[in-house]
N, C-alpha and C positions, 0 to 999 in steps of 0.2 A: 504494499500500499504506499502510495506517495506521501509525502510529509505535508504539514497544513500548511495551508496557503498563507500569504501575508493578510489577506482581507476574507477571511472565510464567510459564506452565507450559511446559516443554522437555520434549519426549518424544525419547529417545535409541532409534535404531535402528542395528544393525549390518546396513549396507547389503547386503553379499556375502549374509550368512546369511538376511536377511528376503527377497531377491530369490530365493535357492535356494528358501526355505520356499513362496513364492508359485508359484515354477514348478512345484512338484510338486504343490501344490493345484490348479492350473488344468492341469496335464498339458501345457504348453508353455513354452517358454524366455521369460523374461520380463527386460527390463532397466527402468531409470528410464522410458524412452521409452514403455515399453508396460504399464506398471502400471495394471491395471483402475479404472475408475471408481468401481465398489462399495469397492475397497481404500482410495481416497484417500477417499470419503465416510465409511468407518469410521474413518479417521484424524481427520476433522473431527469426527466425534460422539463423540471422547473429551474434547472440552472442553479442549484444550489450546491454546496460542499459536504454538507453533513445533515442527518437526520437526527434530531433529539427526541428520543421516545420516552416522554414523560410518564412515569407511574408503571414502571415493569415489575416492582420489587413487591414481595408478598404482603397482602393485606390480610391481618390477622382478625380474629373472631371480636377481640375488644374494638380494633379500629373502627369494623363495621358496626359494631352495636352502638358505638359512640355516635356515629353517622346518622344512625337509625332514630336517633332521639331527636334529631334536628330535620326530619323529613319535611316538616311543612314549611319549612325556610326554603326549601328549593322548589317548590311549587310555581314561584314566579319565573324561574328559568324552565321549568319542565312541568306545565299544569297537569299532565296525566301520569305523574309518577307514581311508581309503585315501590313497594320494598325491594323488589328485585332489581330495581336501578340503582338501589344505594350500595356502593362498594366499598365505600370508606377512603379516607384521605390518604394519596400516595405519599403524604409527607409525615404518616405516622408508619413508619416501615417496620413491619412485622419481624421481617429477616431479610437479609439481603441475599435472597434467592429469587429468580424470575418466577413470578405468580404462574402457579399451574393452570389457571384458567386462560393465560396469555400465551401458553406454548412453553413453559419451563426453560431451564437452560439450553437444552438442546434447539428448541425451537428458536431462542434468540441467536444461539451460534449460526445455525443456518440462516437465519434472516439477515445476520452481519455479513455474512460471507456472500449471498447474493446482492446485498447494498454494494460490498466492495467490486464486485464484477462489473458494478455498473459506475465506480468511481466515486461512490459515496461512503463518508464516514459515520460512526456512529457514537452518539453521546449520552449517556445515561445519568440519572439522578444520584446526588450524594447528600445527605442530610446530616451535617455535622453535630447540630445541637441536641438533637433529641431522637429517640425511638418511640414504637409503640408501648402502650403501658404493660402489655404481655409480650414484649420480645424478651429472647431468652436472657439478655444481659440483666434485666430487671431482677428476675429470680437467682439467675447463677452467680451473677457479679453485682451485687446491690453497692459494694463499695465503689463501683465505677459510677455510680448515680450520685446525683445531689440529695443527700438525705436531711430530713427533718426529725423533729421530736413531736410527740402526740400532741402536744400544745398548738403545733401549727396547724393542725387540722381543725382546730378551732379557730384561730386567730388569722390564719390565711388559708381559709377553705377552697379560695379558688386556685390557689398555686400548689397544694400539696393532696396526696391522696395515699390511701393506706394498701398494703398489699402483704404478702408473705413470701419469702424466699424460698430458695429450693430444700432446706432443711425445716421448713414450716415456722421460721421465726417472723414475727411480725415487724414489719417495715414501713417508715413514713418516708415517701419517695416524692420529690418535686416533680411538678408537671414542667415541661419546656416552656420557656417564656423568653420575651425581650424585655428590656429593662422598663418599657414604657406601657405595658399591656398585662393583664391577668395570665394566668398560664393556659396553654392550649390543652384541654380537658382530655383529648385522646393521646396525650404523649406522656413521656418521663424523660426528664432532663439528666443528660449526660455531663460528668465532672472533667470539664476541659483540663483542669489543673492536674488531675491524675496520670502519673508517668504509665501505668498499665493501659490506660485508656489510648495513649498517644501510640504506645508498641501494638495494641490491638488493631488500631485505625490503619497503621501502615499496612499490616496483613491484610486487612479488609479491602483498601484501596488497591492492593496489588492484585487481589482476587478480581475487584470489579475491571481493572485495568486489562485483566487477560479476556474480559468478555467485551470490551468497546474501545473507543478511540480517544475518549475523553469524557468528563465530569462536568456536569452543573452543580456546585455546590451552593445549597440553600442557605440563605442568611448568614453567609461566610463571616461576616465583621462579628457576630455574636461571640466568637472562639477568639478574639482579641484579649488579650490578657484584661487589658483596662475595662474592657466593656463587661467581660464574664465577671471581673471583681465587682463592678458596680452592680450587676444583677444580683449576685449571690454572696457578696460580701458577709461573713458571719457564718457561712455555712460550708464555706471552703478553706483549706488552709491558704498560707501566703502564696502569692505570685511567683510561678516557677521563673527561671532566669532566662529561658528560652520562650518563644512563640509557637503555639500549637502548629499554626501551618509551615514554620521553618522546620519542624521536627518531622512533619509528615510527607511534605511534598518531594523533598530532595531524597528521600530513600526510595520513594516510589520510582521517581526519575531514573535512579540508578539501574532499575531493570525494565523500566518503559521510557527509553529516552523522549519519545515523541508525543509522548500522553498529554493532553490538554487539560489545563484546570481553568474553568471559567467559574467566576464568583458572582452570585447575586448579593450586591452590597450597597448600602445606603448610607447617610450620615456623614457624607463627605469623606469615606474611608478607602476610597478606591488606591489611592497611591501608596498606602500604607501595604494593602493586600498584594499589589504590584510587586512591591519590595519584597514580599515574603514568598514568590515564587509564582503567583497566579500570572496566566498568560492574558486573561481578559477579565475585566469587571463591568457590570452593568453600568451603563450611563444613564442613570435615572434623573440626573441634573436635565440634560439635554431633553429627555421626554416631559419633564415637568416644563420647561421654557417652550416647547412647541404647544404644550396644553393650553398655557396661559398666554400664548401670543406675544411672548417677552421677546421680541427680535433682538433687541439690542443686547439682552441677557444672552441669547444664542451666539451672536457675533462674538460677545466678550469670552464666552466659554471656549470658543473655538480658535481664541489667541494661544491656548496652551501649548506647550512643546509639542513638535509633530511625534516624537518617539512616544509619548505619553498618549496622545489621541490614537495612534495605532492599537493600542492594547484597551480600548473601550468596545464594549458591545452597545451598539445601537438598535432602538426598537420603538415602535409605537403602539405594540400591544403584545401582551402574553397570558398567561394563564392568570396572572396576578391583576392585570389591568383591565380597564373596561375595552369591549371591541372598538377597533378604532374607528369604524362608519359610525357607530352608534354613538361615540363619545365626541368625535371631532367634527362628525358630517362628512359626506362622502368627498366633497373638493379638498378641503383641509387634509384629509386622511390620504390623499394621492400627493400631497404636496410634502407632507411628513415621510411617505414612503420614498419619494425622490430624494429627499434629505439623508435619510439613514443608509440608502442603498450606494451614495455616491460619496460619503465623506469616507475617511480613513477609519480604519477599526473594523471589527466582526460587525454583522448584520445580522440580527435575530428577527426572523419572520414566524408566523404563527399559522397553524392549519386552520382554514377557514376566512384568514384575513385576504386572500385573493379573491374571493367569491363575495365578500362583503357581508359576512356572518354578522349579526348583531347582539346575539344573546351569550353574554358571559357566563359561563357554564361552571356551577360550584364544582370543585375538584372530587367532592364526595361522591358523584354520580357517575353512571357509567353509559348513559345514553342521552343523545343532545335532541332538541326538537327540529321538526322539519322547518326550513326557512327558504324563502325564496332567494335563489342566487344571482349573483350580478355577473354574467359574463362578460360584460364590456369592461367591469372592473378586472376581471381577469386577464382579458388580453392587455389591459394597461400595465399590468404586473409583468405579463411575459415579454412584452417589449422593454421594459425596464431592466429586467433581469438579463435579457439577452445582452443589451448594452454594457452591462457590468461584468461580463465575461470577458471585455476587453483586457489584454495584459496591461494596460496602462494604468488601471486601478490596482494591480497587483504590484509592479515594479516602478511606478511613476512617483513623482515629487508633488506633494501636494501643497498648495498656498492657498492663503485666504485672501480676497480682495475686499476694498470699501468702497461702495456705492458713494458717488458725490451728487449734488443736486445737479439736475436736468431742468427742472422747472421749480418756480418759487411756491412749491406747495408742502417742502418737506417729507415728500412721499418716498424719496430715496431711502428714508430710514427705515421703510417695510420691508426692504430687500435683503437677502443674505447672498453672497457672491463668492465662489472660490472655484478654483482650478486644477487639474492635473497636467503633467507635463513628463513623457518620457520619448527620448531620443527627440526626433522630429514630429510626435505625435503631441496633440494638445485637445484638452475638453474643458470647456467652461459650462458652470452650471450657476445659474441664477434664478433663485425662487421667492416668490411672494407668497407668504402664509397669511397674509391678512385679506379683508374682505374690500379693499380699496384698490382701484387703478393706480398704479405706482410706475415713476418713470426716475431713472437715474442715468449717470455716464459711469462705465466701469471701466477704468485705466488700467490695463495691462501692463504695468510698469515693470512688474516682475519679469517679464519676458521681452526684454528690450530688443530680441533678435525680431520680432514681429514687425517693427517698422520699417524693414527693407522689402516687405513685399505686400501685394494684395492678398487678400484671404477669402476663401468660401467657408460661410458659416452654415452647417446643417444642423438643424434640430431634430434629433431622433425622435423626440414626443410628437411630431406632427409632420416629420419630413419636410417642413418649410426650409428654404434656401435663400441666403444673403450673400452678397460681395460686399466687402467693406475694405477700404485701405488702411493697412498697418500702422502709418504713422498716424491716422485719426484715431486709431484703437489705444495708442498710447498717451494721446492729448487732443481734445478733452478727455477721450476715452470712449469705449463703444456706447453708444445710447441705446437703450433698453426700454422698453413700454409693455407692462406686464398687467394683465386683467386679473381682477381679484381670483386668489388661487391658483395661480398658473406658475409655470415654469419654463425656462429654456435649459435644454442640455445640448450644447454646441459641440459639433466636431469642428475643427479648425483646420482648413487644410489650404496650402498655399495654391494661389489662382494664377 
């Protein structure tokens, strides 16, 4: 299998829901072992680099029982829901064994092999912070969990639960949580400071690495020493001298050198996790600024060092966020897609995003509702992703440009502009994420060689063609006028 590209495109699939949908389409029960070739060929035709199968690990009885208590909350997403549709959260892992309902370890291995034959890599989940309340670690190694006292069951009833270990001894165990919210009731909190936990995690991750090409690490910042101390101070010993991620990533890399680590991370902790060995971190800041129409904030965010930008994962939806079309509206969602696909760094795309699905599905259920699909939007994504296969996005040098006034209306502030250069190839991207007509001059001063030629500009989003003089594109700059929620993705060729 080839090494990871510099700018990977990752396509997230909710495994249980996806297999249920395929089973209904093909009118036969399907697992990872028996996914038809046509379906895998369709995945390969998406022009992505990796498939993230979310939720392949075993859903335990306690995980499902906990989810069933909240079945009434899932009716908003699936009005005709039945108990059979409730499968439990994939983030309350019962064991790191592929769930038999999905095809088991052998089914996953064959699925990965068939992906690789089509040039696709495989990413799976790893949840460092917690496990299901009936995970084997809870009973066999209660010392690996954050433990409380009987009084905690009264004083902090949302954060602790009672259980018995494998010897029958009563234990008070913490629920997994972050420092700002009560515990997740279907989980047990792992003690990040326990050295045995760190050694066991290395073995676990090596086993996971033997089954896939990378992991998406859930809420990875919760296991930073200072954050874990803030959450569980008084229940755990003093900080260790090393960070959890430094202790586990490097040993895995010694045996799986090309294994990819991607962190779900918030609270401006991205740089710290990259320093500790992660390849990519979620770019939640960009998502928030697209959501809030903070164009100046986006431009400021993109000033960051290019080496840092290359290690961010850009997205406009995933299983935690609202569906992009429902949340942003169709026109703005398309402009957000242009941005995340043409910026440096990884791009995370979500099953159903291309077809305009609007229902955000609770992760605890295994069936999605029928929705009207938008085939025109799918064609837009196909065109956009075909463009991003060009080598310039992998090997090129990225720069940000700063729009200047073209008319006395301040609308140049609505635009984000940047470009790619590789050898004698150029791309210029200008995006209007607002609902207003906007005009600007874009001076391509960082490409001074342009001043010696005339240029043909082809917009790949609509096949429009323009001829412009290079000197004019340097000073005062290329004139652009963009309708609300529109963009240019220009190929620039000497004319």
